Every structure is written in C-alpha cells, then in structure tokens.
CHARMM internal coordinates of N, CA and C (Angstrom, degrees):
IC EDIT
DIST 1 N 1 CA 1.4426
DIST 1 CA 1 C 1.5304
ANGL 1 N 1 CA 1 C 108.86
DIST 1 C 2 N 1.3219
ANGL 1 CA 1 C 2 N 116.44
DIHE 1 N 1 CA 1 C 2 N 132.55
DIST 2 N 2 CA 1.4564
ANGL 1 C 2 N 2 CA 121.43
DIHE 1 CA 1 C 2 N 2 CA 177.08
DIST 2 CA 2 C 1.5211
ANGL 2 N 2 CA 2 C 109.53
DIHE 1 C 2 N 2 CA 2 C -95.61
DIST 2 C 3 N 1.3122
ANGL 2 CA 2 C 3 N 115.79
DIHE 2 N 2 CA 2 C 3 N 132.03
DIST 3 N 3 CA 1.4614
ANGL 2 C 3 N 3 CA 120.96
DIHE 2 CA 2 C 3 N 3 CA 179.08
DIST 3 CA 3 C 1.5187
ANGL 3 N 3 CA 3 C 108.05
DIHE 2 C 3 N 3 CA 3 C -116.00
DIST 3 C 4 N 1.3267
ANGL 3 CA 3 C 4 N 116.25
DIHE 3 N 3 CA 3 C 4 N 128.73
DIST 4 N 4 CA 1.4684
ANGL 3 C 4 N 4 CA 120.52
DIHE 3 CA 3 C 4 N 4 CA -179.97
DIST 4 CA 4 C 1.5230
ANGL 4 N 4 CA 4 C 110.12
DIHE 3 C 4 N 4 CA 4 C -69.35
DIST 4 C 5 N 1.3105
ANGL 4 CA 4 C 5 N 115.32
DIHE 4 N 4 CA 4 C 5 N 143.80
DIST 5 N 5 CA 1.4522
ANGL 4 C 5 N 5 CA 120.86
DIHE 4 CA 4 C 5 N 5 CA 175.33
DIST 5 CA 5 C 1.5303
ANGL 5 N 5 CA 5 C 107.80
DIHE 4 C 5 N 5 CA 5 C -70.57
DIST 5 C 6 N 1.3367
ANGL 5 CA 5 C 6 N 118.00
DIHE 5 N 5 CA 5 C 6 N 120.85
DIST 6 N 6 CA 1.4671
ANGL 5 C 6 N 6 CA 120.81
DIHE 5 CA 5 C 6 N 6 CA -176.74
DIST 6 CA 6 C 1.5277
ANGL 6 N 6 CA 6 C 113.78
DIHE 5 C 6 N 6 CA 6 C -57.91
DIST 6 C 7 N 1.3194
ANGL 6 CA 6 C 7 N 117.53
DIHE 6 N 6 CA 6 C 7 N -29.40
DIST 7 N 7 CA 1.4682
ANGL 6 C 7 N 7 CA 120.07
DIHE 6 CA 6 C 7 N 7 CA 179.57
DIST 7 CA 7 C 1.5218
ANGL 7 N 7 CA 7 C 109.58
DIHE 6 C 7 N 7 CA 7 C -63.89
DIST 7 C 8 N 1.3263
ANGL 7 CA 7 C 8 N 116.74
DIHE 7 N 7 CA 7 C 8 N -46.98
DIST 8 N 8 CA 1.4615
ANGL 7 C 8 N 8 CA 120.07
DIHE 7 CA 7 C 8 N 8 CA -179.05
DIST 8 CA 8 C 1.5237
ANGL 8 N 8 CA 8 C 111.44
DIHE 7 C 8 N 8 CA 8 C -70.77
DIST 8 C 9 N 1.3219
ANGL 8 CA 8 C 9 N 117.08
DIHE 8 N 8 CA 8 C 9 N -34.65
DIST 9 N 9 CA 1.4568
ANGL 8 C 9 N 9 CA 121.19
DIHE 8 CA 8 C 9 N 9 CA 178.94
DIST 9 CA 9 C 1.5296
ANGL 9 N 9 CA 9 C 110.56
DIHE 8 C 9 N 9 CA 9 C -61.40
DIST 9 C 10 N 1.3170
ANGL 9 CA 9 C 10 N 117.58
DIHE 9 N 9 CA 9 C 10 N -42.60
DIST 10 N 10 CA 1.4671
ANGL 9 C 10 N 10 CA 122.27
DIHE 9 CA 9 C 10 N 10 CA 178.69
DIST 10 CA 10 C 1.5258
ANGL 10 N 10 CA 10 C 110.21
DIHE 9 C 10 N 10 CA 10 C -65.93
DIST 10 C 11 N 1.3131
ANGL 10 CA 10 C 11 N 116.63
DIHE 10 N 10 CA 10 C 11 N -41.96
DIST 11 N 11 CA 1.4680
ANGL 10 C 11 N 11 CA 120.75
DIHE 10 CA 10 C 11 N 11 CA 179.30
DIST 11 CA 11 C 1.5232
ANGL 11 N 11 CA 11 C 109.76
DIHE 10 C 11 N 11 CA 11 C -64.64
DIST 11 C 12 N 1.3283
ANGL 11 CA 11 C 12 N 117.21
DIHE 11 N 11 CA 11 C 12 N -43.65
DIST 12 N 12 CA 1.4632
ANGL 11 C 12 N 12 CA 121.43
DIHE 11 CA 11 C 12 N 12 CA 179.07
DIST 12 CA 12 C 1.5309
ANGL 12 N 12 CA 12 C 110.37
DIHE 11 C 12 N 12 CA 12 C -60.83
DIST 12 C 13 N 1.3257
ANGL 12 CA 12 C 13 N 116.60
DIHE 12 N 12 CA 12 C 13 N -44.84
DIST 13 N 13 CA 1.4671
ANGL 12 C 13 N 13 CA 120.84
DIHE 12 CA 12 C 13 N 13 CA 178.77
DIST 13 CA 13 C 1.5294
ANGL 13 N 13 CA 13 C 110.22
DIHE 12 C 13 N 13 CA 13 C -61.39
DIST 13 C 14 N 1.3249
ANGL 13 CA 13 C 14 N 116.90
DIHE 13 N 13 CA 13 C 14 N -42.82
DIST 14 N 14 CA 1.4676
ANGL 13 C 14 N 14 CA 121.46
DIHE 13 CA 13 C 14 N 14 CA 179.29
DIST 14 CA 14 C 1.5306
ANGL 14 N 14 CA 14 C 110.56
DIHE 13 C 14 N 14 CA 14 C -61.59
DIST 14 C 15 N 1.3243
ANGL 14 CA 14 C 15 N 117.02
DIHE 14 N 14 CA 14 C 15 N -44.47
DIST 15 N 15 CA 1.4677
ANGL 14 C 15 N 15 CA 120.87
DIHE 14 CA 14 C 15 N 15 CA -179.98
DIST 15 CA 15 C 1.5303
ANGL 15 N 15 CA 15 C 111.46
DIHE 14 C 15 N 15 CA 15 C -63.14
DIST 15 C 16 N 1.3185
ANGL 15 CA 15 C 16 N 116.59
DIHE 15 N 15 CA 15 C 16 N -38.10
DIST 16 N 16 CA 1.4629
ANGL 15 C 16 N 16 CA 119.98
DIHE 15 CA 15 C 16 N 16 CA -177.68
DIST 16 CA 16 C 1.5285
ANGL 16 N 16 CA 16 C 112.96
DIHE 15 C 16 N 16 CA 16 C -73.85
DIST 16 C 17 N 1.3216
ANGL 16 CA 16 C 17 N 117.99
DIHE 16 N 16 CA 16 C 17 N -10.70
DIST 17 N 17 CA 1.4630
ANGL 16 C 17 N 17 CA 120.56
DIHE 16 CA 16 C 17 N 17 CA 177.53
DIST 17 CA 17 C 1.5248
ANGL 17 N 17 CA 17 C 111.78
DIHE 16 C 17 N 17 CA 17 C -75.55
DIST 17 C 18 N 1.3187
ANGL 17 CA 17 C 18 N 117.58
DIHE 17 N 17 CA 17 C 18 N -17.81
DIST 18 N 18 CA 1.4646
ANGL 17 C 18 N 18 CA 122.55
DIHE 17 CA 17 C 18 N 18 CA 177.63
DIST 18 CA 18 C 1.5330
ANGL 18 N 18 CA 18 C 107.58
DIHE 17 C 18 N 18 CA 18 C -97.15
DIST 18 C 19 N 1.3397
ANGL 18 CA 18 C 19 N 117.14
DIHE 18 N 18 CA 18 C 19 N 117.59
DIST 19 N 19 CA 1.4673
ANGL 18 C 19 N 19 CA 121.67
DIHE 18 CA 18 C 19 N 19 CA -173.96
DIST 19 CA 19 C 1.5263
ANGL 19 N 19 CA 19 C 112.82
DIHE 18 C 19 N 19 CA 19 C -57.29
DIST 19 C 20 N 1.3255
ANGL 19 CA 19 C 20 N 117.42
DIHE 19 N 19 CA 19 C 20 N -43.53
DIST 20 N 20 CA 1.4665
ANGL 19 C 20 N 20 CA 120.75
DIHE 19 CA 19 C 20 N 20 CA -177.61
DIST 20 CA 20 C 1.5314
ANGL 20 N 20 CA 20 C 110.85
DIHE 19 C 20 N 20 CA 20 C -64.82
DIST 20 C 21 N 1.3129
ANGL 20 CA 20 C 21 N 116.44
DIHE 20 N 20 CA 20 C 21 N -46.23
DIST 21 N 21 CA 1.4686
ANGL 20 C 21 N 21 CA 120.85
DIHE 20 CA 20 C 21 N 21 CA 179.76
DIST 21 CA 21 C 1.5278
ANGL 21 N 21 CA 21 C 110.20
DIHE 20 C 21 N 21 CA 21 C -67.47
DIST 21 C 22 N 1.3321
ANGL 21 CA 21 C 22 N 116.85
DIHE 21 N 21 CA 21 C 22 N -40.52
DIST 22 N 22 CA 1.4658
ANGL 21 C 22 N 22 CA 120.76
DIHE 21 CA 21 C 22 N 22 CA -179.90
DIST 22 CA 22 C 1.5221
ANGL 22 N 22 CA 22 C 110.89
DIHE 21 C 22 N 22 CA 22 C -60.58
DIST 22 C 23 N 1.3332
ANGL 22 CA 22 C 23 N 116.85
DIHE 22 N 22 CA 22 C 23 N -44.13
DIST 23 N 23 CA 1.4705
ANGL 22 C 23 N 23 CA 120.21
DIHE 22 CA 22 C 23 N 23 CA 178.63
DIST 23 CA 23 C 1.5214
ANGL 23 N 23 CA 23 C 110.89
DIHE 22 C 23 N 23 CA 23 C -61.33
DIST 23 C 24 N 1.3238
ANGL 23 CA 23 C 24 N 116.46
DIHE 23 N 23 CA 23 C 24 N -45.74
DIST 24 N 24 CA 1.4610
ANGL 23 C 24 N 24 CA 121.43
DIHE 23 CA 23 C 24 N 24 CA -179.28
DIST 24 CA 24 C 1.5313
ANGL 24 N 24 CA 24 C 111.11
DIHE 23 C 24 N 24 CA 24 C -63.17
DIST 24 C 25 N 1.3128
ANGL 24 CA 24 C 25 N 116.47
DIHE 24 N 24 CA 24 C 25 N -47.32
DIST 25 N 25 CA 1.4598
ANGL 24 C 25 N 25 CA 121.44
DIHE 24 CA 24 C 25 N 25 CA -177.39
DIST 25 CA 25 C 1.5344
ANGL 25 N 25 CA 25 C 111.43
DIHE 24 C 25 N 25 CA 25 C -65.61
DIST 25 C 26 N 1.3206
ANGL 25 CA 25 C 26 N 116.81
DIHE 25 N 25 CA 25 C 26 N -49.71
DIST 26 N 26 CA 1.4656
ANGL 25 C 26 N 26 CA 120.11
DIHE 25 CA 25 C 26 N 26 CA -179.53
DIST 26 CA 26 C 1.5216
ANGL 26 N 26 CA 26 C 111.75
DIHE 25 C 26 N 26 CA 26 C -66.23
DIST 26 C 27 N 1.3186
ANGL 26 CA 26 C 27 N 116.36
DIHE 26 N 26 CA 26 C 27 N -36.36
DIST 27 N 27 CA 1.4580
ANGL 26 C 27 N 27 CA 121.19
DIHE 26 CA 26 C 27 N 27 CA 177.19
DIST 27 CA 27 C 1.5277
ANGL 27 N 27 CA 27 C 110.47
DIHE 26 C 27 N 27 CA 27 C -61.94
DIST 27 C 28 N 1.3250
ANGL 27 CA 27 C 28 N 116.50
DIHE 27 N 27 CA 27 C 28 N -41.01
DIST 28 N 28 CA 1.4705
ANGL 27 C 28 N 28 CA 120.96
DIHE 27 CA 27 C 28 N 28 CA 178.13
DIST 28 CA 28 C 1.5222
ANGL 28 N 28 CA 28 C 111.31
DIHE 27 C 28 N 28 CA 28 C -65.66
DIST 28 C 29 N 1.3228
ANGL 28 CA 28 C 29 N 116.82
DIHE 28 N 28 CA 28 C 29 N -38.24
DIST 29 N 29 CA 1.4671
ANGL 28 C 29 N 29 CA 120.85
DIHE 28 CA 28 C 29 N 29 CA -178.02
DIST 29 CA 29 C 1.5244
ANGL 29 N 29 CA 29 C 111.58
DIHE 28 C 29 N 29 CA 29 C -68.36
DIST 29 C 30 N 1.3429
ANGL 29 CA 29 C 30 N 117.15
DIHE 29 N 29 CA 29 C 30 N -46.39
DIST 30 N 30 CA 1.4696
ANGL 29 C 30 N 30 CA 119.38
DIHE 29 CA 29 C 30 N 30 CA -175.28
DIST 30 CA 30 C 1.5247
ANGL 30 N 30 CA 30 C 113.49
DIHE 29 C 30 N 30 CA 30 C -91.55
DIST 30 C 31 N 1.3301
ANGL 30 CA 30 C 31 N 117.34
DIHE 30 N 30 CA 30 C 31 N -11.21
DIST 31 N 31 CA 1.4589
ANGL 30 C 31 N 31 CA 120.88
DIHE 30 CA 30 C 31 N 31 CA 177.52
DIST 31 CA 31 C 1.5161
ANGL 31 N 31 CA 31 C 114.49
DIHE 30 C 31 N 31 CA 31 C 74.86
DIST 31 C 32 N 1.3172
ANGL 31 CA 31 C 32 N 117.57
DIHE 31 N 31 CA 31 C 32 N 22.31
DIST 32 N 32 CA 1.4620
ANGL 31 C 32 N 32 CA 122.23
DIHE 31 CA 31 C 32 N 32 CA 177.96
DIST 32 CA 32 C 1.5247
ANGL 32 N 32 CA 32 C 109.16
DIHE 31 C 32 N 32 CA 32 C -135.36
DIST 32 C 33 N 1.3287
ANGL 32 CA 32 C 33 N 115.41
DIHE 32 N 32 CA 32 C 33 N 153.61
DIST 33 N 33 CA 1.4639
ANGL 32 C 33 N 33 CA 119.87
DIHE 32 CA 32 C 33 N 33 CA 177.65
DIST 33 CA 33 C 1.5259
ANGL 33 N 33 CA 33 C 109.92
DIHE 32 C 33 N 33 CA 33 C -73.86
DIST 33 C 34 N 1.3121
ANGL 33 CA 33 C 34 N 115.80
DIHE 33 N 33 CA 33 C 34 N 137.91
DIST 34 N 34 CA 1.4608
ANGL 33 C 34 N 34 CA 121.30
DIHE 33 CA 33 C 34 N 34 CA 177.29
DIST 34 CA 34 C 1.5181
ANGL 34 N 34 CA 34 C 107.92
DIHE 33 C 34 N 34 CA 34 C -105.75
DIST 34 C 35 N 1.3227
ANGL 34 CA 34 C 35 N 115.68
DIHE 34 N 34 CA 34 C 35 N 122.84
DIST 35 N 35 CA 1.4603
ANGL 34 C 35 N 35 CA 120.39
DIHE 34 CA 34 C 35 N 35 CA -177.69
DIST 35 CA 35 C 1.5231
ANGL 35 N 35 CA 35 C 112.37
DIHE 34 C 35 N 35 CA 35 C -86.42
DIST 35 C 36 N 1.3260
ANGL 35 CA 35 C 36 N 116.69
DIHE 35 N 35 CA 35 C 36 N -38.81
DIST 36 N 36 CA 1.4635
ANGL 35 C 36 N 36 CA 119.85
DIHE 35 CA 35 C 36 N 36 CA -174.91
DIST 36 CA 36 C 1.5239
ANGL 36 N 36 CA 36 C 110.12
DIHE 35 C 36 N 36 CA 36 C -150.21
DIST 36 C 37 N 1.3291
ANGL 36 CA 36 C 37 N 115.93
DIHE 36 N 36 CA 36 C 37 N 143.14
DIST 37 N 37 CA 1.4616
ANGL 36 C 37 N 37 CA 121.95
DIHE 36 CA 36 C 37 N 37 CA 175.23
DIST 37 CA 37 C 1.5210
ANGL 37 N 37 CA 37 C 108.58
DIHE 36 C 37 N 37 CA 37 C -121.91
DIST 37 C 38 N 1.3129
ANGL 37 CA 37 C 38 N 116.02
DIHE 37 N 37 CA 37 C 38 N 140.28
DIST 38 N 38 CA 1.4673
ANGL 37 C 38 N 38 CA 120.82
DIHE 37 CA 37 C 38 N 38 CA 174.92
DIST 38 CA 38 C 1.5241
ANGL 38 N 38 CA 38 C 107.42
DIHE 37 C 38 N 38 CA 38 C -109.24
DIST 38 C 39 N 1.3103
ANGL 38 CA 38 C 39 N 116.54
DIHE 38 N 38 CA 38 C 39 N 116.38
DIST 39 N 39 CA 1.4607
ANGL 38 C 39 N 39 CA 121.33
DIHE 38 CA 38 C 39 N 39 CA -179.43
DIST 39 CA 39 C 1.5233
ANGL 39 N 39 CA 39 C 109.57
DIHE 38 C 39 N 39 CA 39 C -88.58
DIST 39 C 40 N 1.3208
ANGL 39 CA 39 C 40 N 116.09
DIHE 39 N 39 CA 39 C 40 N 122.90
DIST 40 N 40 CA 1.4569
ANGL 39 C 40 N 40 CA 122.12
DIHE 39 CA 39 C 40 N 40 CA 178.95
DIST 40 CA 40 C 1.5231
ANGL 40 N 40 CA 40 C 109.26
DIHE 39 C 40 N 40 CA 40 C -110.67
DIST 40 C 41 N 1.3218
ANGL 40 CA 40 C 41 N 118.50
DIHE 40 N 40 CA 40 C 41 N 155.39
DIST 41 N 41 CA 1.4671
ANGL 40 C 41 N 41 CA 120.88
DIHE 40 CA 40 C 41 N 41 CA 178.76
DIST 41 CA 41 C 1.5297
ANGL 41 N 41 CA 41 C 110.71
DIHE 40 C 41 N 41 CA 41 C -59.36
DIST 41 C 42 N 1.3190
ANGL 41 CA 41 C 42 N 116.44
DIHE 41 N 41 CA 41 C 42 N 138.49
DIST 42 N 42 CA 1.4573
ANGL 41 C 42 N 42 CA 121.26
DIHE 41 CA 41 C 42 N 42 CA -179.02
DIST 42 CA 42 C 1.5210
ANGL 42 N 42 CA 42 C 112.71
DIHE 41 C 42 N 42 CA 42 C -105.67
DIST 42 C 43 N 1.2986
ANGL 42 CA 42 C 43 N 117.17
DIHE 42 N 42 CA 42 C 43 N -8.19
DIST 43 N 43 CA 1.4621
ANGL 42 C 43 N 43 CA 121.46
DIHE 42 CA 42 C 43 N 43 CA -179.34
DIST 43 CA 43 C 1.5227
ANGL 43 N 43 CA 43 C 108.41
DIHE 42 C 43 N 43 CA 43 C -108.58
DIST 43 C 44 N 1.3301
ANGL 43 CA 43 C 44 N 116.26
DIHE 43 N 43 CA 43 C 44 N 149.50
DIST 44 N 44 CA 1.4567
ANGL 43 C 44 N 44 CA 121.37
DIHE 43 CA 43 C 44 N 44 CA -179.71
DIST 44 CA 44 C 1.5164
ANGL 44 N 44 CA 44 C 108.82
DIHE 43 C 44 N 44 CA 44 C -120.54
DIST 44 C 45 N 1.3153
ANGL 44 CA 44 C 45 N 116.59
DIHE 44 N 44 CA 44 C 45 N 130.93
DIST 45 N 45 CA 1.4624
ANGL 44 C 45 N 45 CA 121.65
DIHE 44 CA 44 C 45 N 45 CA 178.31
DIST 45 CA 45 C 1.5171
ANGL 45 N 45 CA 45 C 107.78
DIHE 44 C 45 N 45 CA 45 C -112.51
DIST 45 C 46 N 1.3129
ANGL 45 CA 45 C 46 N 115.96
DIHE 45 N 45 CA 45 C 46 N 131.01
DIST 46 N 46 CA 1.4588
ANGL 45 C 46 N 46 CA 120.80
DIHE 45 CA 45 C 46 N 46 CA -178.57
DIST 46 CA 46 C 1.5220
ANGL 46 N 46 CA 46 C 110.09
DIHE 45 C 46 N 46 CA 46 C -116.50
DIST 46 C 47 N 1.3062
ANGL 46 CA 46 C 47 N 116.30
DIHE 46 N 46 CA 46 C 47 N 147.39
DIST 47 N 47 CA 1.4635
ANGL 46 C 47 N 47 CA 121.54
DIHE 46 CA 46 C 47 N 47 CA 177.69
DIST 47 CA 47 C 1.5267
ANGL 47 N 47 CA 47 C 109.62
DIHE 46 C 47 N 47 CA 47 C -94.68
DIST 47 C 48 N 1.3220
ANGL 47 CA 47 C 48 N 116.74
DIHE 47 N 47 CA 47 C 48 N 70.13
DIST 48 N 48 CA 1.4583
ANGL 47 C 48 N 48 CA 121.79
DIHE 47 CA 47 C 48 N 48 CA 179.71
DIST 48 CA 48 C 1.5230
ANGL 48 N 48 CA 48 C 108.31
DIHE 47 C 48 N 48 CA 48 C -89.27
DIST 48 C 49 N 1.3163
ANGL 48 CA 48 C 49 N 115.76
DIHE 48 N 48 CA 48 C 49 N 138.84
DIST 49 N 49 CA 1.4574
ANGL 48 C 49 N 49 CA 121.12
DIHE 48 CA 48 C 49 N 49 CA 179.10
DIST 49 CA 49 C 1.5305
ANGL 49 N 49 CA 49 C 108.89
DIHE 48 C 49 N 49 CA 49 C -67.14
DIST 49 C 50 N 1.3224
ANGL 49 CA 49 C 50 N 117.26
DIHE 49 N 49 CA 49 C 50 N 114.03
DIST 50 N 50 CA 1.4668
ANGL 49 C 50 N 50 CA 122.24
DIHE 49 CA 49 C 50 N 50 CA -176.62
DIST 50 CA 50 C 1.5272
ANGL 50 N 50 CA 50 C 111.12
DIHE 49 C 50 N 50 CA 50 C -60.66
DIST 50 C 51 N 1.3236
ANGL 50 CA 50 C 51 N 117.22
DIHE 50 N 50 CA 50 C 51 N -36.05
DIST 51 N 51 CA 1.4579
ANGL 50 C 51 N 51 CA 120.77
DIHE 50 CA 50 C 51 N 51 CA -179.61
DIST 51 CA 51 C 1.5218
ANGL 51 N 51 CA 51 C 110.92
DIHE 50 C 51 N 51 CA 51 C -61.13
DIST 51 C 52 N 1.3212
ANGL 51 CA 51 C 52 N 116.38
DIHE 51 N 51 CA 51 C 52 N -39.46
DIST 52 N 52 CA 1.4592
ANGL 51 C 52 N 52 CA 120.87
DIHE 51 CA 51 C 52 N 52 CA -179.20
DIST 52 CA 52 C 1.5303
ANGL 52 N 52 CA 52 C 111.25
DIHE 51 C 52 N 52 CA 52 C -67.72
DIST 52 C 53 N 1.3213
ANGL 52 CA 52 C 53 N 117.02
DIHE 52 N 52 CA 52 C 53 N -34.12
DIST 53 N 53 CA 1.4649
ANGL 52 C 53 N 53 CA 121.04
DIHE 52 CA 52 C 53 N 53 CA 179.07
DIST 53 CA 53 C 1.5253
ANGL 53 N 53 CA 53 C 110.72
DIHE 52 C 53 N 53 CA 53 C -70.26
DIST 53 C 54 N 1.3304
ANGL 53 CA 53 C 54 N 116.77
DIHE 53 N 53 CA 53 C 54 N -40.39
DIST 54 N 54 CA 1.4598
ANGL 53 C 54 N 54 CA 121.47
DIHE 53 CA 53 C 54 N 54 CA -176.39
DIST 54 CA 54 C 1.5252
ANGL 54 N 54 CA 54 C 113.41
DIHE 53 C 54 N 54 CA 54 C -73.00
DIST 54 C 55 N 1.3318
ANGL 54 CA 54 C 55 N 118.11
DIHE 54 N 54 CA 54 C 55 N -22.19
DIST 55 N 55 CA 1.4558
ANGL 54 C 55 N 55 CA 121.59
DIHE 54 CA 54 C 55 N 55 CA -175.25
DIST 55 CA 55 C 1.5297
ANGL 55 N 55 CA 55 C 110.25
DIHE 54 C 55 N 55 CA 55 C -88.10
DIST 55 C 56 N 1.3408
ANGL 55 CA 55 C 56 N 118.19
DIHE 55 N 55 CA 55 C 56 N 122.06
DIST 56 N 56 CA 1.4676
ANGL 55 C 56 N 56 CA 120.32
DIHE 55 CA 55 C 56 N 56 CA 177.10
DIST 56 CA 56 C 1.5262
ANGL 56 N 56 CA 56 C 110.89
DIHE 55 C 56 N 56 CA 56 C -61.69
DIST 56 C 57 N 1.3215
ANGL 56 CA 56 C 57 N 116.89
DIHE 56 N 56 CA 56 C 57 N 154.47
DIST 57 N 57 CA 1.4649
ANGL 56 C 57 N 57 CA 121.58
DIHE 56 CA 56 C 57 N 57 CA -176.48
DIST 57 CA 57 C 1.5238
ANGL 57 N 57 CA 57 C 112.88
DIHE 56 C 57 N 57 CA 57 C -60.37
DIST 57 C 58 N 1.3290
ANGL 57 CA 57 C 58 N 117.65
DIHE 57 N 57 CA 57 C 58 N -39.70
DIST 58 N 58 CA 1.4640
ANGL 57 C 58 N 58 CA 118.59
DIHE 57 CA 57 C 58 N 58 CA -177.17
DIST 58 CA 58 C 1.5270
ANGL 58 N 58 CA 58 C 111.17
DIHE 57 C 58 N 58 CA 58 C -65.10
DIST 58 C 59 N 1.3204
ANGL 58 CA 58 C 59 N 118.57
DIHE 58 N 58 CA 58 C 59 N -33.20
DIST 59 N 59 CA 1.4656
ANGL 58 C 59 N 59 CA 121.02
DIHE 58 CA 58 C 59 N 59 CA 176.13
DIST 59 CA 59 C 1.5185
ANGL 59 N 59 CA 59 C 109.84
DIHE 58 C 59 N 59 CA 59 C -68.74
DIST 59 C 60 N 1.3140
ANGL 59 CA 59 C 60 N 116.51
DIHE 59 N 59 CA 59 C 60 N -37.49
DIST 60 N 60 CA 1.4599
ANGL 59 C 60 N 60 CA 121.38
DIHE 59 CA 59 C 60 N 60 CA -179.80
DIST 60 CA 60 C 1.5304
ANGL 60 N 60 CA 60 C 110.00
DIHE 59 C 60 N 60 CA 60 C -64.37
DIST 60 C 61 N 1.3412
ANGL 60 CA 60 C 61 N 117.74
DIHE 60 N 60 CA 60 C 61 N -41.85
DIST 61 N 61 CA 1.4626
ANGL 60 C 61 N 61 CA 121.45
DIHE 60 CA 60 C 61 N 61 CA 178.91
DIST 61 CA 61 C 1.5185
ANGL 61 N 61 CA 61 C 110.82
DIHE 60 C 61 N 61 CA 61 C -68.35
DIST 61 C 62 N 1.3399
ANGL 61 CA 61 C 62 N 117.01
DIHE 61 N 61 CA 61 C 62 N -40.41
DIST 62 N 62 CA 1.4561
ANGL 61 C 62 N 62 CA 120.30
DIHE 61 CA 61 C 62 N 62 CA 179.40
DIST 62 CA 62 C 1.5200
ANGL 62 N 62 CA 62 C 111.11
DIHE 61 C 62 N 62 CA 62 C -63.31
DIST 62 C 63 N 1.3101
ANGL 62 CA 62 C 63 N 117.21
DIHE 62 N 62 CA 62 C 63 N -33.90
DIST 63 N 63 CA 1.4614
ANGL 62 C 63 N 63 CA 121.53
DIHE 62 CA 62 C 63 N 63 CA -179.69
DIST 63 CA 63 C 1.5263
ANGL 63 N 63 CA 63 C 111.04
DIHE 62 C 63 N 63 CA 63 C -67.72
DIST 63 C 64 N 1.3321
ANGL 63 CA 63 C 64 N 117.12
DIHE 63 N 63 CA 63 C 64 N -25.21
DIST 64 N 64 CA 1.4686
ANGL 63 C 64 N 64 CA 120.05
DIHE 63 CA 63 C 64 N 64 CA -179.80
DIST 64 CA 64 C 1.5193
ANGL 64 N 64 CA 64 C 111.26
DIHE 63 C 64 N 64 CA 64 C -88.11
DIST 64 C 65 N 1.3143
ANGL 64 CA 64 C 65 N 117.69
DIHE 64 N 64 CA 64 C 65 N -2.54
DIST 65 N 65 CA 1.4573
ANGL 64 C 65 N 65 CA 120.67
DIHE 64 CA 64 C 65 N 65 CA 178.21
DIST 65 CA 65 C 1.5150
ANGL 65 N 65 CA 65 C 113.76
DIHE 64 C 65 N 65 CA 65 C 94.03
DIST 65 C 66 N 1.2973
ANGL 65 CA 65 C 66 N 118.70
DIHE 65 N 65 CA 65 C 66 N -2.46
DIST 66 N 66 CA 1.4616
ANGL 65 C 66 N 66 CA 121.53
DIHE 65 CA 65 C 66 N 66 CA 178.97
DIST 66 CA 66 C 1.5202
ANGL 66 N 66 CA 66 C 109.31
DIHE 65 C 66 N 66 CA 66 C -80.77
DIST 66 C 67 N 1.3068
ANGL 66 CA 66 C 67 N 114.60
DIHE 66 N 66 CA 66 C 67 N 147.47
DIST 67 N 67 CA 1.4656
ANGL 66 C 67 N 67 CA 118.48
DIHE 66 CA 66 C 67 N 67 CA 177.56
DIST 67 CA 67 C 1.5118
ANGL 67 N 67 CA 67 C 109.27
DIHE 66 C 67 N 67 CA 67 C -84.53
DIST 67 C 68 N 1.3026
ANGL 67 CA 67 C 68 N 115.60
DIHE 67 N 67 CA 67 C 68 N 139.18
DIST 68 N 68 CA 1.4615
ANGL 67 C 68 N 68 CA 121.33
DIHE 67 CA 67 C 68 N 68 CA 178.56
DIST 68 CA 68 C 1.5242
ANGL 68 N 68 CA 68 C 107.65
DIHE 67 C 68 N 68 CA 68 C -105.62
DIST 68 C 69 N 1.3204
ANGL 68 CA 68 C 69 N 116.90
DIHE 68 N 68 CA 68 C 69 N 121.58
DIST 69 N 69 CA 1.4779
ANGL 68 C 69 N 69 CA 121.38
DIHE 68 CA 68 C 69 N 69 CA -178.42
DIST 69 CA 69 C 1.4832
ANGL 69 N 69 CA 69 C 110.85
DIHE 68 C 69 N 69 CA 69 C -89.91
END
COOR INIT
IC SEED 1 N 1 CA 1 C
IC BUILD
C-alpha cells in the first residue's frame, strides 16, 4: 500500500485552492487545457450531539439500566 506524504498532500491541497494555479497544475498533469474548474467544499460538518460524544460508553449503558461487566 502506498501512503502519500502528508507534507506534500497539504501543499497540493493549498495549490489547488488557487484557481489559476489549479488550472495550470492539472492541465500539466493530464496534458489537456482546462477551461473551467468548479470548486466544491472539501470539509464536512456534522451535527453530532456533543453530550453523546463526551459520555463514555459504560455510563451510557448504565443510564439505560443495563449492567456493565
């Protein structure tokens, strides 16, 4: 399995955030001119209940009346 070097991955992501550089870089990689790029969000935000994350599992089971061994 090949694992990307995180340093280069961050640099690549940073370069692709600039439309002009992204077009030039991707155009060089695929060997074709790129006319337009559509930038989509790269981060995902979830509405997870913070209380549920902070509570350890054994406390959660005890609250339901189950015995924890």
